[in-house]
N, C-alpha and C positions, 0 to 999 in steps of 0.2 A: 523439805529437810527430812532425811531418814537417818536416825541415829541408831547405833548398835552397841550391844554390850560385847564383852569378850566372846561370848557364844552367839550364835546367830538367832535373831528374833523373828525374822521374816522369812518365809519359804514360799516362793512364787510357784504358780501353776502346778499344784500338787497332784493333779489328775491326769498328768500328761503320758503316763506309761501304763501300758496294759499288762493285766495280771495282778498279783498282790505285791504291793511294794510298801516297805516301811519308809516313812517321811520324816517323823520327828520321834526322837527317843533320848533318854539321858546321855547317850553317847554323843550327840551332835547338838545338845542344847543344855541350858542350865537346870532342866527338869531332873527331879530325883525319881519320879515313879511313873508320870503319865507318858504314854505313847500314842502315836497316831499313825495308821497305815491306810492305804487306799486299795481298793479292789475294783479295777475297771476291766469289763469284759464286753466283747462285741462277737460278731459271727465268726471273726478271723481267730480270736483268742477267746474261746467260749467257756473255758473252765479253769478254775484255780483250786488247788489242794488247800486244805485248811488244817491247822493245829494251833492250839494255845496251851503249851505244856505247863506252864507255871504262873500264868496270868489270867485274870478275868477280863472278859471283852464285851463290848457292845458294838454290834453290827447295825448300821443305819442306812437304809436304802435312800439314796438322793435322786437316783434316776433310773428309769427302765424298770424291768421286772426279771425275775429269775427264780431258781431253786437252790435253797441252802440245806444240804444234807449233813446232818451232825449225828454220828452213830446210827442208831435205828430210826431217828426223826427226820422229817423232811418238812421244810417250811417254804411257802410260796410267798415271796416278797415283792412289794410295790412301793413307790414313794409314799410315805416316810416310815413305813414299817421298820420294826427293830427286833433284834434278838439278842438276849442277854445270855452270856456263855460263862459258867464257872470255869476254873481251870481244868485241864486235862481232857478237853474235847478234840476230836479230829473229824474230818469229813471233806466235802467238797462243795464248791459253789459254781453254778452253772447258768447260762442264759441261751436262749434261741434267738435273741435280738441284740439288746444292749442291756448292760447293768452296771451301776456305779454305787458302790458301797464304802462308806466311811467306817474305819474300825478304831475304836478307843479301847486302850488297854491300861491295866495297872497290876502290879504284883498282888497276888492273893493266895491264901492258903485255905480257902473254903472249899467245900465240895457242894454238889447239887446238879440239878438238871438244867438244861437250857429252857429259857422262857421266851416265847414269842410275844411281841408287843404290837398288836395291829394299830396303826395310826388312827384308823376310824374310831377306835375305843377311846384312845387319848384324846382326840379331838372333841368327844362327847363329855369327857369327865371335867367338870368344872374346878377340881383341884389340880389338875395337870394341864389345863389349857386356859389362859387368861389373857384378856386385852388389857394392857397395862398402861396407865397414865393417859395424857391427852396431849394433842399437838402443842408444841413441837418435838415431843419425845414419846409419840404413841407407837406401840409395837405390840404384836400377837406372840405370846411365848407359849411353847409346848415343852413340857418336862417328859422327856422320853424315858430316861432312866432316872428314877427316883424311888420313892417308897413302894412304887408298884413292883419292884424286883428286889431280890435278896442280894443285891451287890454289897461287897465289903468296903470299897473305895470309890467307885464310879459314880459320876453324875453327868448326865447328858441332857441336852436339849436343842430345840430349834428357836430361832428368834427372827420373826419376819417384821421389819420396820415398815412404817408408812413412808411414803415417798418425801425425800428431803427431811427426814426426821432424824433426831438423836436417839441412840439406844444405850444401854448399860447406864442410864441416867436415873437417879443422881449418881455421880462418879463414886465407886466404891472399890474396896480392895479386901483380899482375904489371904494375904502373904503367909500367915502363921497357920493356916488350916489347910489350904487347897491350892493346888497348881491348875492351870487352865491353858487351853489352846482354842482360839477361835478359827473356824474354817468357813470361808465365806462361799456361798452357793447361789444358783439361780439369780445371777447378776450378769446377763448377757451384755456384751459391748453395746454402747459405750459406757455402761454403768461402772461407777466406782464409789468407794466411801473414804473417809479419812479415819484412821485409827490412832488414838493416843494411848501411851503408857507412861505413866509418870509418878513419881513420889514428890517431886518439886516441879511445878508446871514450867518454871523458867528453865529447867534442864531436863527435859523428857527423855526417858530411855528410848522411846519410840514415837515418832510423828510422821505419818506418811500415807500415801494412797494405797488402798488394798482393792483388788479386783476378784473376779470370779475364780475360785478354787485356790486362791492364796490362803495361808495360814500365818497365824501370829502366836508367838509363845508369851504367856502372860505368867511370869514367875512371881512377880511382886509389882505393887503400884496400882494406882487408879487406871482404869482402862475404858473410858467412854469412846464412842465412835459416832459418825454422823454420815447420812447419805447426801448425795448431791440432789439438787432439785429435779424432780421428775423421775426419780429413781429411788428404789428401796436399797437399804443394805440388809442383807439376809446372812445369817451365819448360823453354823452349829457350834455350840459351846460344850466342850468336853472337859471334865474336871475330875481330879482325883484327890483324895484327902492325902496330906503330907505324911500322915502315920496311920497305919491300918487300924489303930484302935480308936481313932477320933470319930466323932459323931459325924455322920455322912449327910449334913444338912446344907442345902444350897443357900439357905437364908442367913447363915453364920458369916456375916460380912460386916466390914466397917465402911460407913459412908464418909465421904469427905466432909469434914466439919463445916465448911463454908456453905454446904448445900444440904445440911442435915434437915432442914424444914421443906425441901423441895417436894 
């Protein structure tokens, strides 16, 4: 069963187009601030122009390698390196082989310089990388965009589940403070997971299978998911505070009362 709200919640195969393409925005979803674009390059389409005139952005490399040139600065990216960009940046993104970048955006009025976040450093930082819980809900979490960068609204991270395990458990919600999108990656066929979004489990807003490069909008409600036996469910979580003046804490969530002691 897949259920939908008035606006679309599930976006399939979001890395299917080459170049830089907007996938989810407030115009085609219930989101008010958060946006998601994908930048897919190869030898045939090896460059994309880049600009973020009035929003902050996080670029997270999911696959391949390439060069991100912003103003006078140049960054070499590999999986799962990231770059935080305050508003008003421009440049280009190039590869000599293949490159797949997820872009998360939110309106911002801050100024500043780009910040490069090497995944190698995140992976060594015990505050930013943690193994959470134990089977059957064990996963490794990397907080890519957090207190390590001067973002105004964005929070982003990677979640790698153990095979056949639940993640985003215990079920939690953050409707009053943050919008979110899950983008699933590194889940080659035949892998899939089951994603739920609900305020009332008897009448879920969404309940259905999700595959590699799919994306799900989480505007409200609890949102646990589970991988199938023998395969993980891996996803990038991108969040933006509902209001620019709110505390940008990923931990500001409400756990479903029935599972508060989990």
